[in-house]
N, C-alpha and C positions, 0 to 999 in steps of 0.2 A: 646231730643229723641221721637217723635213722637209715638203712637197706634191707633186702628184701634179695636172699640167694637162695634161692630152697634149691638142696641138690636129691631132684627128683629121678635122674636117670633122664629127661625128657628134654635137656639140652645139654650139650661137652663145654660150651664153653663159662664165662666165670664172670660174662655179667650182672648188675646188679638195679635194681628197678630201687629210686623210692617210696617210702611207703604212702607217702603224700598222694604221689603222684599214680600207685597204682593205690587206694581208698579213693580216692574220687572218681576215678577209671571204672572200681565196683558200683563206686556208688550213683553216678551218671545213668549206667545201664540197669538197676534196680528203679531207680525210677522208670529212665523211659519202659521197663516192660510193665510195671505197677497200672502208671500212667496211661496205658492203653487204654480207646472205650470200651475195647470188649472187655477186660481186666477188671476197671469198675462196674460193670457193668456184671460182672459172675457176680465180685462180691456183694456188690448188694441184691443180688436174688437170693441168695446164701444167706444175707442177713433178713432178707424177709421172712424166709425162708420158716429158717431160725425165732421173728418172730415170729410169725402162726399158730409156730408150734406152744409156743409162750401161751400166748394169748389165749390157744384151745386151752390145754392144758389148766389154764388160770381161770375157763369160761366152765368148766366142769367144776372146779373147786367149786365157786359159787355158784354154783345150782344147788352142790351138795349142801357148802352152809346156807342155803336160802332155804330145804327141802326138813336139813334141821330145828331149824327157827325155829319152821311151821308148826313142825314136832313140842318143838319145847312151849309153845306158846298154847297149844291144843293142852298140854300137861299142866303148864299154869294154871290155865281157864278150871280146870280139872282137880288141878291142887286146892286149889281156892274154892271151890265152892264145897269141894269137904271140911276145909279150917270154916268156910260159915257153921256145916251142918257140925263141926267139932267131933268132930273124930280124930282121933290120933294123932291129937293138935301141936307137939315135939318132932315131930316124925315128920309128920304135913311139914312142917318149920322150915325144918334142914332137905328138903326131897324140892319147897321151892326157892328157898337159898340155894341148892346148888345150879338147880334150873336158871335162873339169875346170873346169877357169875356163868355161866356157858354162852347165854341169850348176849350179855354182853362182852365176849368175846368175838363172841361170833359176830356182834354186830358193829365192834368197831373192824372186821378185816375186810366187811361188806361195804361199808362206807366210808370209812376209815379215813386223813387225809394226810396221813406221814408214806413217805417214800414205797413203802413196802405195802399196803396198802394194796387190794382191787381195783378200782377205784381211780390211784394214781398210775399203775402199770398199764391199766385200757387207759388213760388220757393218752399217755408218753407215746406209747403204740401209737396212737392215732394217726401224734403232730410226726413223727417219725413217718408212717405209709402218706401222709396229704402235702409231703414235705419232695419223696420224692416224688410224685404227679405228678 
């Protein structure tokens, strides 16, 4: 059994409280404070604001990735035409290979199904919003 008796100058007597009692009282007070409807609403609003910021940033990234994908598609078409005309074959094949690798990485971000993909993050955010509504 352990007791607390902090001599901080607030009480001149030597009375002690059991740790279990002090901890139980502290936990009960915290639960009462945190589980108030106002506190819950505040926490949910803060979470929603942060989620909206994250989704907004993700949307900007997705838009940027889509624009880059469109540019790469145009570059690949142009390079394929040049290969068909057989101008600078090796350099063109290297450029095509580089663009295709970048395109594949972008497509994984845009349409991937992993936990870090944009689609997965969007679906998770949508489910959280709908759960609150």
